[in-house]
ROSE-4610 file (N, C-alpha, C; in Angstrom, 1 decimal, always signed):
// ROSE-4610
residu = [M/M/M/P/P/P/T/T/T/V/V/V/K/K/K/V/V/V/I/I/I/Q/Q/Q/Y/Y/Y/R/R/R/V/V/V/K/K/K/P/P/P/E/E/E/L/L/L/A/A/A/D/D/D/E/E/E/N/N/N/E/E/E/R/R/R/L/L/L/I/I/I/R/R/R/D/D/D/V/V/V/F/F/F/V/V/V/E/E/E/L/L/L/A/A/A/V/V/V/E/E/E/K/K/K/P/P/P/D/D/D/G/G/G/L/L/L/R/R/R/Y/Y/Y/A/A/A/T/T/T/F/F/F/R/R/R/L/L/L/A/A/A/D/D/D/G/G/G/V/V/V/S/S/S/F/F/F/L/L/L/H/H/H/V/V/V/A/A/A/E/E/E/V/V/V/E/E/E/G/G/G/E/E/E/V/V/V/N/N/N/P/P/P/L/L/L/F/F/F/D/D/D/S/S/S/A/A/A/A/A/A/F/F/F/G/G/G/V/V/V/F/F/F/Q/Q/Q/R/R/R/H/H/H/I/I/I/G/G/G/D/D/D/R/R/R/T/T/T/V/V/V/E/E/E/G/G/G/P/P/P/D/D/D/T/T/T/S/S/S/D/D/D/A/A/A/T/T/T/L/L/L/V/V/V/S/S/S/S/S/S/Y/Y/Y/R/R/R/F/F/F/L/L/L]
num = [1/1/1/2/2/2/3/3/3/4/4/4/5/5/5/6/6/6/7/7/7/8/8/8/9/9/9/10/10/10/11/11/11/12/12/12/13/13/13/14/14/14/15/15/15/16/16/16/17/17/17/18/18/18/19/19/19/20/20/20/21/21/21/22/22/22/23/23/23/24/24/24/25/25/25/26/26/26/27/27/27/28/28/28/29/29/29/30/30/30/31/31/31/32/32/32/33/33/33/34/34/34/35/35/35/36/36/36/37/37/37/38/38/38/39/39/39/40/40/40/41/41/41/42/42/42/43/43/43/44/44/44/45/45/45/46/46/46/47/47/47/48/48/48/49/49/49/50/50/50/51/51/51/52/52/52/53/53/53/54/54/54/55/55/55/56/56/56/57/57/57/58/58/58/59/59/59/60/60/60/61/61/61/62/62/62/63/63/63/64/64/64/65/65/65/66/66/66/67/67/67/68/68/68/69/69/69/70/70/70/71/71/71/72/72/72/73/73/73/74/74/74/75/75/75/76/76/76/77/77/77/78/78/78/79/79/79/80/80/80/81/81/81/82/82/82/83/83/83/84/84/84/85/85/85/86/86/86/87/87/87/88/88/88/89/89/89/90/90/90/91/91/91/92/92/92/93/93/93/94/94/94/95/95/95/96/96/96/97/97/97/98/98/98/99/99/99]
x = [-13.8/-13.0/-12.0/-13.0/-12.2/-10.5/-9.3/-8.3/-8.6/-7.2/-7.2/-5.1/-4.8/-3.7/-3.1/-1.5/-1.6/+0.3/-0.5/+1.3/+1.9/+3.5/+3.7/+5.1/+5.3/+6.7/+6.9/+8.4/+8.7/+9.2/+8.8/+8.9/+10.0/+10.5/+12.0/+11.6/+11.7/+10.3/+10.1/+10.9/+11.0/+9.5/+9.3/+8.1/+7.2/+7.1/+6.0/+5.1/+5.1/+3.7/+2.1/+3.4/+3.6/+3.0/+3.3/+3.1/+1.4/+1.6/+0.5/-1.0/-0.1/-1.6/-1.8/-0.9/-1.4/-2.5/-2.6/-2.7/-4.8/-4.8/-5.5/-6.2/-6.0/-6.0/-6.7/-6.6/-7.0/-8.5/-8.2/-9.6/-10.5/-10.4/-10.8/-12.1/-10.7/-11.3/-12.2/-11.7/-12.9/-14.1/-14.3/-15.2/-16.6/-15.5/-17.2/-16.8/-15.4/-16.2/-16.7/-17.0/-17.1/-16.7/-16.3/-16.2/-16.3/-17.3/-17.8/-16.2/-16.5/-15.8/-14.6/-14.1/-12.9/-13.3/-12.5/-12.3/-11.8/-10.7/-9.5/-8.9/-8.1/-7.8/-6.4/-5.3/-4.7/-4.3/-2.7/-2.7/-1.4/-1.0/-0.2/+0.4/+1.0/+1.9/+2.6/+2.5/+2.8/+4.7/+5.5/+6.7/+7.0/+5.1/+5.5/+6.0/+6.4/+7.4/+6.9/+6.4/+5.8/+4.4/+3.9/+2.1/+2.2/+1.2/+0.1/-1.3/-1.3/-2.6/-2.6/-4.9/-5.0/-6.0/-6.2/-7.2/-7.8/-8.9/-9.7/-10.5/-10.0/-10.0/-11.3/-12.9/-13.6/-13.4/-13.8/-13.2/-11.3/-11.3/-10.0/-9.5/-9.7/-9.4/-9.4/-8.1/-8.2/-8.9/-10.1/-10.1/-9.5/-8.8/-7.1/-6.6/-6.6/-5.3/-6.3/-8.4/-8.1/-8.5/-8.0/-7.5/-6.4/-6.3/-5.7/-5.4/-6.1/-5.5/-4.0/-4.2/-3.8/-2.4/-2.9/-1.2/-0.4/-0.9/+0.1/+0.6/-0.1/+0.3/+1.9/+1.4/+2.1/+3.7/+3.5/+4.4/+5.9/+5.2/+7.2/+7.4/+6.4/+7.1/+8.1/+8.5/+10.2/+11.1/+11.0/+11.6/+11.3/+9.8/+9.9/+10.3/+10.1/+10.8/+12.4/+11.6/+14.0/+13.1/+12.1/+12.1/+10.9/+10.7/+9.4/+9.1/+8.2/+7.6/+6.6/+7.0/+6.7/+5.1/+4.8/+3.2/+3.2/+1.7/+1.6/+0.7/+0.1/-1.7/-2.3/-3.1/-4.1/-5.0/-5.6/-6.8/-6.7/-8.4/-9.4/-9.2/-9.3/-9.3/-10.8/-10.3/-12.1/-11.8/-12.7/-12.9/-13.8/-14.1/-15.0/-15.2/-16.2/-16.6/-15.7/-14.6/-13.2/-13.1/-13.9/-13.0/-14.3]
y = [-31.1/-32.5/-33.2/-34.1/-35.5/-36.0/-35.4/-36.3/-37.7/-37.7/-38.9/-39.2/-39.9/-40.8/-41.9/-41.9/-42.5/-43.2/-44.5/-45.1/-46.1/-46.4/-47.7/-47.4/-48.8/-49.5/-50.8/-51.3/-52.7/-52.6/-54.2/-54.5/-55.9/-56.1/-56.7/-58.5/-59.1/-60.5/-61.1/-61.4/-62.4/-61.7/-60.0/-59.5/-59.8/-59.5/-59.1/-59.6/-60.9/-62.0/-61.2/-60.4/-60.0/-58.6/-57.6/-57.3/-56.4/-57.8/-57.9/-58.3/-59.3/-59.7/-58.1/-57.5/-56.1/-55.3/-55.2/-54.6/-55.2/-56.1/-57.0/-56.7/-56.9/-56.7/-54.9/-53.6/-52.7/-53.0/-53.5/-53.5/-54.4/-55.7/-55.7/-55.0/-53.8/-53.2/-52.0/-51.5/-50.9/-51.5/-52.6/-53.4/-53.2/-53.5/-53.1/-51.5/-50.6/-50.1/-48.3/-49.3/-48.0/-47.1/-46.1/-44.9/-44.4/-42.7/-42.6/-41.7/-41.1/-40.4/-40.6/-42.4/-43.5/-43.9/-44.0/-45.4/-45.7/-47.0/-47.2/-48.3/-49.3/-50.3/-50.2/-51.9/-52.0/-52.7/-53.4/-54.3/-55.0/-56.1/-56.0/-56.7/-55.9/-57.1/-57.9/-58.2/-59.7/-60.0/-58.8/-59.5/-60.1/-59.5/-60.5/-59.1/-58.2/-57.6/-56.7/-55.4/-54.6/-54.0/-53.2/-53.0/-51.5/-51.5/-50.1/-49.6/-48.2/-48.3/-47.2/-47.1/-46.0/-45.1/-44.8/-43.9/-42.6/-42.5/-41.2/-41.3/-39.8/-38.9/-37.4/-38.0/-36.8/-35.7/-34.9/-33.5/-33.5/-33.5/-32.9/-33.4/-34.8/-35.7/-37.2/-37.3/-38.8/-39.7/-40.7/-41.7/-42.8/-42.9/-43.8/-43.5/-42.3/-41.8/-41.8/-42.7/-42.5/-44.5/-44.5/-46.3/-47.7/-47.8/-48.1/-49.0/-50.2/-51.1/-50.6/-49.1/-48.2/-47.8/-47.3/-46.9/-47.8/-49.4/-51.1/-51.3/-51.0/-51.2/-50.1/-49.0/-47.5/-47.6/-48.3/-48.0/-48.4/-49.4/-49.9/-50.5/-49.9/-49.9/-50.0/-49.0/-48.3/-49.8/-50.1/-51.8/-52.2/-52.6/-53.3/-52.7/-51.5/-51.0/-51.0/-52.0/-51.7/-50.2/-50.2/-48.8/-47.9/-47.4/-46.2/-45.8/-45.7/-45.4/-44.4/-44.5/-42.7/-42.6/-41.1/-41.1/-39.4/-39.5/-39.1/-38.6/-37.5/-36.5/-37.8/-37.5/-37.7/-37.5/-37.2/-36.2/-37.3/-37.7/-39.1/-39.2/-39.0/-39.0/-39.9/-41.2/-42.1/-42.9/-44.1/-45.4/-45.6/-47.5/-47.9/-48.8/-48.5/-48.9/-49.4/-48.0/-48.4/-47.6/-45.7/-44.6/-44.6]
z = [-22.6/-24.0/-23.3/-23.1/-22.6/-22.7/-21.9/-22.3/-23.0/-24.1/-24.1/-24.0/-22.9/-22.7/-23.4/-23.4/-23.8/-23.7/-22.3/-22.3/-22.4/-23.2/-23.5/-22.7/-22.6/-21.8/-21.9/-21.7/-20.9/-20.2/-19.8/-18.3/-19.2/-17.5/-17.7/-17.9/-18.8/-18.8/-18.0/-16.6/-15.8/-14.6/-15.6/-14.2/-15.4/-16.9/-16.9/-16.8/-16.4/-15.8/-14.6/-14.1/-12.9/-12.9/-13.3/-14.4/-14.9/-15.3/-16.4/-15.1/-13.8/-12.9/-12.5/-11.8/-11.3/-12.0/-13.4/-13.8/-13.8/-14.0/-13.9/-12.4/-11.7/-10.5/-10.7/-10.9/-11.8/-12.0/-13.1/-13.9/-12.8/-11.8/-11.0/-9.7/-10.0/-8.5/-9.6/-11.1/-11.3/-11.9/-12.3/-12.1/-11.8/-10.2/-9.2/-8.5/-8.5/-8.3/-9.5/-10.1/-11.2/-11.5/-11.2/-11.8/-13.4/-12.7/-14.2/-14.4/-15.9/-16.5/-17.4/-17.2/-17.4/-18.4/-19.5/-20.4/-21.2/-20.5/-20.0/-20.8/-21.0/-21.7/-21.9/-21.7/-21.3/-22.6/-23.4/-24.9/-23.6/-23.6/-23.3/-25.2/-26.0/-26.5/-27.8/-28.6/-28.6/-28.2/-28.6/-27.3/-26.5/-25.5/-24.4/-23.0/-23.4/-22.1/-22.8/-23.7/-23.5/-23.7/-22.8/-22.5/-22.8/-23.3/-24.0/-23.2/-22.4/-22.2/-22.5/-22.5/-23.4/-22.5/-22.5/-20.6/-21.6/-21.7/-21.7/-20.9/-20.3/-19.3/-18.5/-18.8/-18.4/-17.7/-17.5/-16.5/-15.6/-14.5/-14.4/-13.2/-12.9/-11.9/-12.6/-12.8/-13.3/-12.8/-12.4/-10.8/-11.6/-11.7/-11.4/-10.3/-9.9/-9.0/-7.8/-8.0/-6.4/-6.1/-7.4/-7.4/-6.1/-5.1/-5.0/-5.1/-6.1/-6.5/-7.5/-8.8/-9.0/-8.9/-7.1/-6.8/-6.5/-5.7/-5.8/-7.0/-8.5/-10.0/-10.2/-10.1/-10.2/-8.7/-8.0/-6.4/-7.4/-7.7/-8.5/-9.5/-10.3/-12.3/-12.4/-11.8/-12.2/-11.7/-11.0/-10.4/-11.1/-11.9/-13.6/-15.1/-15.4/-15.7/-17.2/-18.5/-18.7/-19.5/-20.3/-21.2/-20.8/-21.4/-20.3/-19.1/-18.4/-19.3/-19.7/-21.3/-22.2/-22.0/-21.3/-21.5/-23.3/-22.9/-25.3/-24.6/-24.6/-25.1/-26.8/-26.6/-27.9/-28.0/-30.1/-29.9/-30.7/-30.0/-30.6/-32.5/-34.0/-34.8/-35.0/-34.7/-34.8/-34.4/-34.6/-33.9/-34.0/-34.2/-34.0/-33.5/-32.0/-31.3/-30.1/-29.7/-29.2/-27.6/-28.4/-27.0/-27.4]
């Protein structure tokens, strides 16, 4: 059974674009590496400073933990955030072309 993680946080306004760039770097690496067992999306919310990540992981090990770009993204997340990150497990009720 896959595990779904939902992570939400708010960054300092002056670091929001940098946060987005770091996230995009993760997705560039994922596009090259194509790890199995991962479905992942990130959203920048309308306020411009809040981010929402949704990851579906199959198996015991999250492939993101092997990503160099994800390591760089996480390294200073505490310096960029003003709220969160709040992480929750989620159960998919239903979706249409999403997960």
